[in-house]
C-alpha positions as CSV (number, residue, x, y, z in Angstrom):
1,M,108.8,92.7,81.2
2,S,105.2,93.7,80.6
3,F,103.1,92.2,77.9
4,L,100.7,95.1,77.9
5,A,101.9,98.3,79.4
6,M,100.1,101.6,80.0
7,R,102.1,104.7,81.0
8,D,100.3,107.8,82.2
9,V,97.4,107.1,79.9
10,G,94.6,109.7,79.6
11,Y,91.5,110.1,77.4
12,T,88.8,112.8,77.1
13,F,85.7,112.9,75.0
14,P,85.3,116.3,73.4
15,G,83.3,118.6,75.6
16,W,83.5,116.3,78.7
17,P,85.8,116.0,81.7
18,P,88.6,113.5,81.4
19,V,87.3,109.9,81.4
20,V,90.7,108.2,81.9
21,R,93.4,110.0,83.9
22,G,97.0,109.1,84.4
23,V,96.6,105.3,84.3
24,D,99.8,103.2,84.8
25,W,99.1,99.5,84.4
26,D,101.2,96.4,83.6
27,I,99.9,93.1,82.5
28,A,102.2,90.1,82.3
29,A,102.0,87.5,79.5
30,G,99.5,84.7,80.2
31,E,97.9,86.4,83.2
32,F,94.2,87.0,83.7
33,H,93.4,90.6,84.8
34,C,90.0,92.0,85.8
35,L,89.0,95.6,85.9
36,V,86.2,96.6,88.2
37,G,84.5,99.8,89.2
38,R,81.2,101.7,89.5
39,S,79.2,102.6,86.4
40,G,80.7,105.6,84.6
41,C,84.2,105.2,86.2
42,G,85.9,104.7,82.7
43,K,86.3,100.9,82.6
44,T,84.9,100.4,79.1
45,T,86.9,103.4,77.7
46,L,90.1,102.0,79.2
47,L,89.3,98.6,77.6
48,K,88.8,100.3,74.2
49,L,92.1,102.1,74.6
50,A,93.8,98.7,75.4
51,A,92.2,97.3,72.2
52,G,93.4,100.1,70.0
53,L,89.7,101.1,69.3
54,L,90.5,104.5,70.9
55,H,93.8,106.4,71.0
56,P,95.0,108.0,74.2
57,D,95.2,111.8,74.4
58,A,98.1,111.4,76.8
59,G,100.6,108.7,77.6
60,R,101.5,105.6,75.8
61,I,100.2,102.0,75.4
62,T,102.5,99.2,74.3
63,L,101.7,95.6,73.4
64,Q,104.8,93.3,73.4
65,D,107.0,96.4,73.4
66,A,105.4,97.9,70.3
67,Q,103.1,101.0,70.5
68,L,99.5,100.0,70.1
69,V,97.9,102.1,67.3
70,A,95.1,99.9,66.0
71,P,93.3,96.6,66.5
72,G,95.0,93.6,64.9
73,P,95.1,89.8,64.8
74,K,96.9,89.8,68.1
75,L,93.7,91.0,69.8
76,G,90.4,89.2,70.4
77,F,87.4,91.2,71.6
78,V,84.1,89.9,73.2
79,F,81.4,92.6,73.7
80,Q,78.6,92.9,76.2
81,S,76.2,91.4,73.6
82,P,77.3,88.4,71.5
83,T,76.7,90.4,68.3
84,L,76.3,87.3,66.1
85,L,75.2,87.5,62.5
86,E,71.7,86.2,62.4
87,W,71.9,85.1,58.8
88,H,75.0,83.0,59.5
89,R,75.1,79.5,60.9
90,V,77.1,79.0,64.2
91,L,80.2,77.6,62.4
92,D,80.2,80.5,59.9
93,N,79.9,83.0,62.8
94,V,83.0,81.5,64.5
95,L,84.9,81.7,61.2
96,L,83.9,85.3,60.5
97,P,87.3,86.8,61.5
98,V,89.0,84.4,59.1
99,S,86.4,84.9,56.3
100,L,87.1,88.7,56.4
101,Q,90.7,87.9,55.4
102,H,90.3,84.9,53.1
103,R,88.3,81.8,52.3
104,P,88.7,79.6,55.4
105,T,91.1,76.6,54.8
106,P,90.2,73.1,56.0
107,Q,92.6,73.5,58.9
108,E,90.8,76.7,60.0
109,I,87.4,75.1,59.7
110,G,88.8,72.2,61.8
111,R,90.0,74.7,64.4
112,A,86.6,76.3,64.6
113,Q,84.9,72.9,65.0
114,Q,87.4,72.1,67.8
115,L,86.5,75.3,69.6
116,L,82.9,74.5,69.4
117,A,83.5,71.0,70.7
118,Q,85.5,72.3,73.6
119,L,82.5,74.6,74.4
120,G,79.9,71.8,74.1
121,L,78.4,73.2,70.9
122,S,79.3,70.6,68.3
123,A,75.7,69.7,67.8
124,H,74.8,73.3,67.1
125,A,77.4,74.1,64.4
126,G,74.7,74.2,61.7
127,H,72.2,76.2,63.7
128,Y,71.4,79.8,63.5
129,P,71.8,82.2,66.5
130,R,68.0,82.5,67.0
131,Q,68.0,78.8,67.7
132,L,70.5,79.1,70.7
133,S,70.1,80.2,74.3
134,G,71.8,83.3,75.6
135,G,74.6,81.2,77.1
136,Q,75.1,79.3,73.9
137,Q,75.3,82.6,71.9
138,S,77.9,83.8,74.4
139,R,80.0,80.7,73.9
140,V,79.9,81.2,70.1
141,A,81.1,84.8,70.6
142,L,84.0,83.4,72.7
143,A,84.9,80.9,70.1
144,R,84.8,83.6,67.4
145,A,87.2,85.7,69.5
146,L,89.6,82.8,69.9
147,I,89.6,81.6,66.3
148,L,92.7,83.6,65.3
149,E,94.4,82.5,68.5
150,P,95.0,86.1,69.8
151,A,97.7,86.8,72.3
152,L,95.4,89.2,74.2
153,L,91.7,88.6,74.8
154,L,89.6,91.6,75.9
155,L,86.1,91.2,77.3
156,D,83.6,93.9,78.2
157,E,81.1,92.4,80.8
158,P,80.2,89.5,78.4
159,F,78.2,87.5,80.9
160,A,76.2,90.4,82.6
161,A,72.8,89.5,81.0
162,L,73.0,85.7,81.8
163,D,71.4,83.9,84.8
164,A,73.7,83.0,87.7
165,I,74.2,79.3,86.9
166,T,74.9,79.9,83.2
167,R,77.3,82.7,84.1
168,E,79.3,80.5,86.4
169,E,79.5,77.8,83.8
170,L,80.8,80.3,81.2
171,Q,83.4,81.6,83.7
172,D,84.7,78.1,84.0
173,D,84.7,77.7,80.2
174,L,86.6,80.9,79.7
175,L,89.3,79.9,82.3
176,Q,89.8,76.6,80.7
177,M,90.0,77.9,77.1
178,C,92.5,80.6,78.1
179,R,94.6,78.3,80.2
180,L,94.9,75.8,77.3
181,R,96.1,78.6,75.0
182,R,98.1,80.6,77.5
183,T,96.0,83.6,76.5
184,T,96.5,87.0,78.3
185,V,93.2,88.3,79.4
186,L,91.7,91.7,80.3
187,F,88.2,91.3,81.6
188,V,85.9,94.2,82.5
189,T,83.1,93.6,85.0
190,H,81.1,95.3,87.7
191,D,80.7,92.0,89.6
192,I,83.2,91.7,92.4
193,T,82.8,87.9,92.9
194,E,83.2,87.3,89.1
195,A,86.4,89.3,89.1
196,V,88.0,87.5,92.1
197,Y,87.0,84.1,90.8
198,L,88.6,84.7,87.4
199,A,91.6,86.9,88.0
200,D,95.2,86.7,88.9
201,S,94.9,90.4,89.7
202,V,91.9,92.8,90.1
203,A,92.4,96.5,89.3
204,V,89.9,98.8,90.9
205,M,89.0,101.9,88.9
206,D,87.4,105.1,90.2
207,T,86.8,108.5,88.4
208,G,89.2,107.6,85.6
209,R,92.1,106.3,87.7
210,I,93.2,102.9,89.0
211,V,93.1,103.4,92.7
212,E,94.2,99.9,93.8
213,Q,95.3,96.5,92.5
214,V,94.5,93.4,94.4
215,R,96.6,90.3,93.8
216,V,94.4,87.1,93.9
217,D,96.5,84.2,95.2
218,L,93.7,81.6,95.0
219,P,94.9,78.2,93.7
220,R,94.1,77.0,90.1
221,P,92.2,75.3,88.6
222,R,89.3,77.0,90.4
223,G,85.9,75.4,90.9
224,P,82.8,75.4,93.1
225,A,84.8,75.0,96.3
226,T,86.7,78.2,95.5
227,R,83.6,80.3,95.7
228,T,82.9,79.4,99.3
229,S,86.5,79.4,100.6
230,A,87.6,81.8,103.3
231,A,90.4,83.1,101.0
232,F,87.8,83.9,98.3
233,I,85.6,85.8,100.7
234,R,88.6,87.7,102.0
235,H,89.7,88.8,98.5
236,C,86.1,89.9,97.7
237,A,86.0,92.0,100.9
238,Q,89.4,93.6,99.9
239,V,88.1,94.6,96.5
240,R,84.8,95.8,98.0
241,R,86.7,98.1,100.4
242,A,88.7,99.5,97.5
243,M,85.5,100.3,95.6
244,H,84.2,102.2,98.6
245,M,87.3,104.1,99.5
246,D,85.4,107.4,99.9
247,M,83.0,105.8,102.4
248,V,85.9,104.3,104.3
249,A,87.7,107.7,104.5
250,A,84.5,109.3,105.7
């Protein structure tokens, strides 16, 4: 039984050709799925459909067997930019989804502090975003997305602007946090190596369609040795071939 299911999903912006066309996709509970594809292929639009931020023109999306009609507490979202409130301290930024509903309880404040501790940010709880590095801001955004303990976490290229070392550290942080909480993840990226390192399955998108799904059978937990293994390189090559299907056919 699928946790998140898409059936013949399509979406078109007014006056434009279809952006998403006939997508069928199933994501099981607790799995980490990545979506890759070239710029303009429809990845972010499909992610917004999965988040309930857009509604499909065609087809149906269900989350835990209920039709997805709007974002809710079951969903956490991490954007390309951390989008932190500059006038809020780090702890208050993490607690923002709670504060929009009610005054945070001591238990919820404790949960936020625990998330910051797990991400190595306890010493920065009282700082403002301008006092943090780019990687630290991304960690705060991740903690904020997890504070309500969502069943599904959606991420739109959240590490794209970071240097390579910080990016790899955040990938490991994300894997650890989601494994501890058994969170189901849908992660959009244009980076093939990032997708293969993170995912249980990589979906390749082209001109609005999912053209191939690559199952990644690399053992977990993953670490530095994973990135240089023969199996990792083989999976990356498989995804790369899927992203260049037109060239292979030619």
